[in-house]
Structure formats: structure tokens, C-alpha cells
N, C-alpha and C positions, 0 to 999 in steps of 0.2 A: 491479475487475471480478470478481475471484475471490470477494470477500466478498459481492457481489451474487448470484453463482451459488449460494453456500452458503445465503444467506438465502432465495432462491427455492426451493431444495430443501426447506428446513425448512417453508416455507409450504405447499408441495405435500403434504408428509407430514402436516401438521396438517389440511389440507383432506380428505385421504383418510381419516384416522382419524375425523374428524367425520362424514363421510358413512357410513363403515362402522358407527360407533356408532348413527347414526340408523336404519340398516337392521336391525342385530342387536337393537336394543332392542325391536323389535316381537316378536321370537321368544324371546329369552332375555336379560333385563336383567342377570343375573349375568355372563354371558359378555361382554356389551358393556362392563360396568364393568371386568372383568378385562382386556379388550383395551386400555382406556384407560390403566389403571395400567401394563400391560406396555409400551405404546408410550411413555409418559412415562419409564419406567425406561430404555428403549432409547435415547431421545433424550439422556438425561442421561449415559449411559455410552458413547455411540458413539465418543468419542475416548479412552475408558479401558477397553479390552477386558479388562484384568486385574481390574477391579473385581468383575464377577460371579464370576470365578474365585476371588477372595479370599473372597467371601461363601459360595461353594460349599465351600471348605475350612473356613470357620468353622463351618458347620452340619452338616458331614458326620457327626460322631459322634452328632448329635442328630436326624438326619433321620427316624428311625422313631418319634419322640415323636408322640403322636396329633395335636396341633394343627399340627405341621410336616409330617405325612405326609398331610394332607388333599389331595384332588384339587381343583385350582383350577377353579372353575366346574362341578365334578362330572364333568369329562372325564377318562377313564382315561389315565394316563401324565403328566398335568399336575400332578405334585407339585413343590413348590418346588425341591428339590434338582435334579431333572431340568431344570427350566426355567432355572436359573442356569447350568448347564454348557452347555446349548444356546445360551443367550444369549451366553455368552463365546465359544463357537466361532463363532457367526455374526458377532459384532463383530470378532473377529480376522480372519476371512475378508474382511469388507467393508472393514476398515482397510487392506487391501492391503500389510500388513507382509510382510517377507521371510520366508517359511516355508522352513526349511532343515533337512532330515534327510539323513543319509548313507544310502548304499545298505543298509548293515547295519541301521540303525535302521528303515528302511522295510520291510526283510525281516522284522525282528522284529515289527513291527505286522501284517504280512501273515500271519505264522505264528500269532500269538495269535488274530487275528480268524478265520482259517481253522479252527483247532481249535474255537473257540467256536461258529461257525456250523455246522460239521459235526456236532458233538455235539448241538446243538439240533435240527437237521433229523432226525437219527436217533432222537431221543426223541419226536418228534411222534406216531408210531403208538401210543405208550404213554400218551397223554394221559388216557384214561379211568382208568388205574391211578393216575396222579398226582392226578387230581381226587378219586378215592376216598380216597387217603392224606391229602390236605390238606383234604378236605371242601369242595372248590370246585366251580364249574361253569364252568370256563374253556373257551372255544372256542379255535380255533387262533390267532385274532388276539390275544386277550388273553394267551394263553400266549407268543406271540412278543414281545409288548410287555414282559412281565415277565421272560422268560428269555433273550431275545436283545437287544432294544433297550436295556433297562436295563443289563445288563453292558457293552455297548458304550459307553454313556454314562459308566459308572464307569471305563472304561479311557481315556476321552477326555482326562483331565488329562495323561496321559503324552504324548500326541500334541501337545497345545497347548503344554505347558511345554517339551518337548524340541524342538519345531519353531519356536516363536515367541520364547520368553523369552531375552533376552540382557542382559548388564550386571549388575554387582554389586548395583546398587540394586534391580533387579527380583527378583533371586534373594533378596536380603535381605528384601524385602517378603513374598515367599511363605513364607520360613522363619518370619518373625514371625507370619504368618497361621496357620501350622501350630501355633506355640506358643500363640497366643491361642485357637485352637480347642480345644486340649488344656486350657488353663486354664479356659475356659468350661464344658467338659464336667466337669472336676473339681469346680468350684464346685457345679454341679447335682447331681452324685453325692453330694457331702458334705451338701448341703441336704436332698435327698430322704432320705438315710440318717438325718440328725438328726431330721427331722420325721415320717417315716413308719415307721421301724423302731424298735420298742420296745427299751428298754435290755437286757432279758433275752432278746431274740430270738436264735435260733440263726443260724449262718452261712448255712444253706440258706434260712431264712426271709428274711434280708436280701437274698440273691441273687435270690430270687423277687420281692421288692418292687422292687428296682432294675430287674429284667427287665421287669416290667409297665410301669413308667414310661417306660423308654427303648425299649421294643418290640424289644429284643434280649436274648439270653442274656448273662449277665455275662461269660462266657468270650469272647463275641464283642466286647463292649465293651472287654475287656482287650486285644484285638488292636490297637486304636488306640494304646494305651500302649506295647505291645511295639514297635511300629513307630516311634513318635515319640520315645520316651525318649532314644535316642542324640542326637537334635537338641537335646533339653533339656540334656543334658550338654555338648554341644559349645558351645551358646550360653552356658551358665553359665561354662564355661572361658574363652571368648573375651571376654565382657563381662558383668559382674555388675550388670546394671541391674535395674529393677523387674520387667520382664517375665520375665527369665531366672530371677531368684530366686523370684518368686511361682509361676511355672510348675513349677519344680523341687519345691517343698514341697507344692503343691496336687496334683501328679501322684503323688507318693509316698503322700499321704494317700488319694487315690482308689484307687490300686492296692491298698492295704492292705484297703479295705472292699469291693473287688470279689471277694475271696476266690478268686482264680484262681491255682492253684499254678504253672501255666505262666508267668503274668505275674511272680509272685514270683521264680522262678528266672531268667527271661530279663532282667528289669530288673537283677538283681544281676550276671548274666553280662555284660550290656552295659556296666555300670559298670566291671567289672574289665578288660574288653577295652579300653575307652576309656582308662582310667588307664595300662594297660601301653603302649598306643600313644602316649600323651602323655609317656611316661617318668616317670610319677608313682607309682612303685611304693610309696613310703612311705605314700601315701594308702590303699592297699589294706588295710594293717594297721589303720589308723584306721577304715576302713569296716567291717571285721570286728568291731571292738570296738563300734562304734555299732549294728550289727545285733544283736549279742548283748545289748546294753543294751535295745534296742527290744523284742526278743522277751521279755526278762525282765519288762518293764512292759506289754507288749501285752495287749489284752483276751483273755479266754478263747476267744472265737469265732475269733480269728486263729490261736491255737495249735491249737484243735480242727481247723481247716481244714487246717493244715500237716500235722498228725499223722493225719488221717483215713485209716484203713486201714493206716498204717505201724505203729501201736501193736500191731496184731494180725498184721501180716505177710500180710495178705489181698491177694493179687495182683489178684483180680477187683475188689475195692473200690478199690484204689489206681489201677488203670487204667480204672475206670468200665466194666468189662466188655470192654474192647478186646482184651486178651490171651487171655481165656478163651472169649469168645463171638463178638465181631464179626470180628476179624481172621482166626481160623481158618475162619469161614464164607466170608470173601472169598477166602482162598487156595484153599479147596475149589472155589469157583465158577470161579476162574481156571484151576485145574488141570483141571477138567472141560470147560470150553469154551475151547479154544485160540484161537479167533477173538476172543474177548473180550480175551484177554491182548494180542493184537497190535493190534486196532483199536477195542476197547471196544464198548459197546452204546448209547451216547447219554447225554445229560445226565441226571443223577439216576437212573442205572440201578440203583443199589442199592435203590431203592424198588420198582421193578417186576421185580426179580430173583425167580426162583422159590424160591431158597434163603435169601435174606437178608431179614430183616424190619426191620432198623434203618433209620432215616431217612438216616444218613450214616455213612461208615466210620471217622470220627474219625482220619483220616490222609489228608492231601492227596495223598500219593504214590499210595496205593491208590485214592483217588477218581479221580485222573487216569487211571489204568490202566483202571478199570472204565468210565469215561465215554468216554475217547478212546484207550485202548490204550497200550501201551508206546511207540508212535510219538508219540502226543500228549504223554506224559510227557517223552520226550526232546526234543520240540519246545519245551516250556516251559523245561526245564533249559538248553537251548541259548540261549534268550533271556536267562535270568538270567546265564549264563556270559558272554555278549556284553557285557552292561552292566557286570558286575564287572570284566572285563578292561579295558574302556575307562576305567573310573574309576580302577583301579589304575595304569594307564599314565599317566594324567594326574597322579595324585598323586605319582608318582615323579619328575616333571620340574618341580614347582613348590614354592615355599616360601611362597606367598601365604597369609596367615593365614586370610582369609575363605573362600577357595576350598578350602583343605585342610580347613577345619572342615566344610564341606558335604559334601565327598567322603568324609571319614572317617565322618561320621554316616550317610550314605547306605549305605556299605558295611556298617557294623555292623547297620543296620536290615535290609538284605537277608539278611545272615547269620542273624540271630536269627529272621527269618521262616521261613527254610528249616529251621531247627532246630525251631521251633514246629510245623511241618507234620507232625511225627511223631505229634502227639496231636490234630490237627485242622486247621482253616483250609482254604483253597482255592487252587489254581493259577488257576482260572477267575476272571475279574473278578467282584467281588461287592461288596455294600454294605460288608462288613466289611473288605475290603482296599483301599478307596479310597486310603488313605494310602500303600500300597505303590506304586501307579502314580504317584502324586504325587511320592513320594520318588525313584523311578527317574528321572522327568522332571527333578527338581531336580538330581540328580547330573549328568545329561547337559547341562543348562543351565549348570551351573557349569563343566564341562569346556569347553563351547563358548565361554563368556565368557573363559576363560583363552586359548583359541586366538585369539579375536578380538583380545584385547589384545596377544598376541605378534605377530600379523600387522600390527597397527597400528604397533607399535614397530619392526618390521623395515622397514616402508615409510618410516617417519620417518628411519631411519638411512640407507636407500638414497637418499632425496631430499636429505638433509643429512649427507653423510659428514663424519667428524671432520676438522677442518682441521689440516694438518701445520704445526707451528711454523716460522717463517722461518729460524731458525738450524739447523733440521734438513733443510730442503728441498734443500739443496745435495747431500745424500747420496742423493737420489732422482733 
């Protein structure tokens, strides 16, 4: 009877899709075909809500490439990345799986969404300034889709993974998806570099070429590596399979030709922290030797990028104008307008500020204060502190290799992201920090998986208490 009901439901869905296709084909054939493909994908994945999430993770670093960034059917907002996360959320909801988040986690979601929404609403009156700066003609609806809806979609992996994902197999699947995503991006970076960048090109020319292909600044591409590299290390340490080994070497090669000094420093920092945490101090010396050997044989462009500004001791060049121009202007703005310091002026406020002409402050702490005030910054930091505390507490009470591997990698990723924020990045959900929310969700999912296993074990013991041997029962 149950199979008949399911079969009837499928027939009804197919019938409705067919009728809808017939109607829409008269108005827009592209949309009707898009709906057919979307419906087929939906039917194929309805019992696998994690599959669109895996695909979302896989293409996240590539989503700004021109052929992946196209609007499906020409409809604003219907980019592939957005549709995948919406599909995953819808499938999880319809699957009636047990969604479970603690009060603290729900409060964290509420804080981040409140800060995001409040900053967006307060920026709407300045839309003409933003249009002038970006050379756009956005109305309020388009602005809401790009600066409110999209950030919420980028934050959605945290909610889905933290609320729905349980079990070591699902956690492992998402970790492998993260590694595969990084490997695919690395292969593309290397291929584009080899095919499109002339051998004698400068590092700045190489960065510009990669930026045009990926639709992101190379420093923004590097954020994916800064966040995911601790997982590369943890997976390599746990299991030296094809995926872990290939991802490690491909990632190092990609980081080298992204020419991001922040990535250079934080990938090395992540490695040292991980080795110390794993009590592998002897490998740190070997790492130092290997880095010295690499630098001695590295191309001139890598050396030039590392030494850019350092050879002349030019603080302005080293900091890309942050210390001499951008940050002093920001501090002057905050000192002059006390209300901005406390509650901010709205999203992207540095663009429509009267005194600051830079597009972003190159510091996510200052950006949070400008956009949401010190209240918003403290809200973001409280959320990070909550996740860190929860992961540390879980780590201290388990020795499970797979769980500890995910927890350590998550903690190191969050730490290096907070450090990297001194020179850029965002607290607000953004295309460049999708991995951050994914990783936070993975850490919470690993912690909940451990708790579920502990609860199951305790129930088994209570239902089947250890039997007292007969020769000892007389003493009881």
C-alpha cells in the first residue's frame, strides 16, 4: 500500500510538471526546459538531500567563473550555486529528517541574521551611492537579492549541516567533498596558469589573469585555501589515500601561484599548529628545511611577491596602503562620528562615507564596526567564541580519531580566519567565506555525532547491564 502511495505521488508530480511545461512553453521555452531539468534533478535527489549540498561544496570556489555564474533562464538570482543550496534545504525540509539545534546554536543563527538584515536595511537609503561606485543600476529588489538573499544562502550550509547532518559517514562525505572541491579548484588554477600566463610574466600579471578567469581577486581565491588547508593536513595525517595526497600537493602548488602573502603565512602557520597539536615536533624542522629548499629553487615571481615592499622597508607598499591611508581614515571617521562606532552606518558603508574613498577597509574587524558598530562586531565574535568553546569541550572528552580530526581542523580553520581578518576578509556571510560556515557546521556535526554515539552506548548499557558472575553473586 505504501509503495502504491509513493508511485501515485510520483505520477502526480510528473503530470503537474508536464502540464506546467505545456503552459510555460508558450511564454518562455528556456524557462520551461529549465523547470523540466530542475524537476528531474529534484526527483532523483529527493531521498538524498545531501547530494545538492555536496555539489554546492564542490563548485563553491568556482562559482564566479563566467559559465557557472550565468543566470538560469535569464532570471536574476537563479545562478547554479544558489539553486543547489536552495534545493538541498528544500529536500532536507521535505524529508522530515530530525532537525536539531541547541538554543545556543539557534541564538547564533539569530544574531548573525539580525546583524546581516539590520546592516542591509540601513544601507538601502545609500543605494544611489553604491550604484555610482559599482557602475550598476540596481533597484531595491535587485539590491536585496544580491546583498541580503545571497549572503543568507551562503550562510545556509551552517544551518543545514549543524541541524541535519549526523553520523561519521555523512561527516566524512562532506569532508571528502571539501577536499575534492579544493583539488578541482587547484587543477583549474594550475591549468589556467600554465596555459594563459606567459613564462616571463610578473606575479601581478599572473594574479590578474587568474582573477579574470575565476571572477575573484586572487586574495579572495586564497581564502578558500586558508580555510580548507587544515582539513587537508588532518586528512593526510589520518589516511594517506589518493584524495588526501593529491589534494595536499595540488593545494600547495595552487597557493604558490596565487601570490597571496597572507595565504603563504597562514598555510605555514596552520601546518606548524597542526604538527604541534599532533605532537609531531620533529616534522617542524623538516618543514623548515623543505621550505628553505623550495624558496631557493622557486621562480623569481614567487620571491618577488614575498619580498615586495620588504626589500625597501616601505610600510605603505607592504600593507597595500592599509597603515598609511585606509586605516587612519577609518579611525578618523569613527572618532568623528560616535554613533558609527556603536551601531555602524549600514552594509558597505565605507563606499558612501564622506571621508573614505576606498572600496573596503582591508580589515574585517573595522568593516564590522563601520557597517554594524561595535555591537555588531561583538555579536560576531560571541558567535565564534560559542562555536570554539563547544568544539574544544567536545575535543577534551573524546579520543575518537575521526571526530578529533574534524574538530582540530575546524578549530585551526576558525583561528587562521580570525588572524587573516586583520588584512581583509568579512564577518558578514559572503561568497569568499562559504567554507567558513561549512566548516563551523562540520565541527558542530562532528560534536553531535559523538554525543549521539555516547547516548546510544549509555542506553545499551542501561538496557543490558553487565552480568555479575555466579561465583560473585553471593557477595551482593
